[in-house]
N, C-alpha and C positions, 0 to 999 in steps of 0.2 A: 211519457205516455202520448199513444195514441189514440188511447179511448179512454173516455170517461171508467168504462168498468175493470183497467190495469190499471191507470190512479185509485180508483179504490181497494184497489186485492193489496196496494202499500201504501197506504193511508192511518195515519195514525189520529183516531176521536179517540183520549179513552184508554184506549186499549184499544187493538185490531180492530177494522174496520170487515175484517175477514167474514164470506160469504154464509160457510159451513157455522157460524158463530149459535144463527137458525134454529139448526140442525137437532138441536143436544136441547131436551128437556131442562128446565131447572129444579127438577127435581133428582136431576143426573148429575147439579153440579155441584152436591155439599150443600151440608147446611153452612148458612151463613152466620157466622158469629164473626164479633168483635178479637183482632189477635190481642193476646193478658192486655195492660194499661194500657188502651186505644177501647172510641165510647162510640156509637153511632150518634146519638142526640145530650144536651145539654143535660135530660134529668132524671142520668145515668149515671151519671158523676158523683165520685165522693159526698159530704154535705159540705165541705169549709170551704169546693168549689160552684157552688153557684150562683148564682146571685141573687139577694138580698131583694125580696119585694120593698119597691119603692113606699119613697110617703106619701101622705094627701098632702102636705107639704111639699115634697119632688114635683106634686104631680101637678101642684097647683101651678109652682113655680116654671114647669114643659109650657101648662099649656098658652100659658099668659108674655113667654116669651123672662121670666121673671120684673115682667112688669112691674107686681105685690113685693117683689122682698126692697121695692126701695123704698124710702120714709121714716 
């Protein structure tokens, strides 16, 4: 590659780095919806896959490095 511009035309980083991408308005790209069975955020998962909230005892154990559990 003789120039950075030539390199950029063929480079990939999460998709092509083509110069033409900025010329298309986002509204023309269509709706942003995850495919069926996929989720963008953990909070959108079904209840059975969500994280269980930490108890106060667990929070204390984390904050003290487990020192309060010895006894």
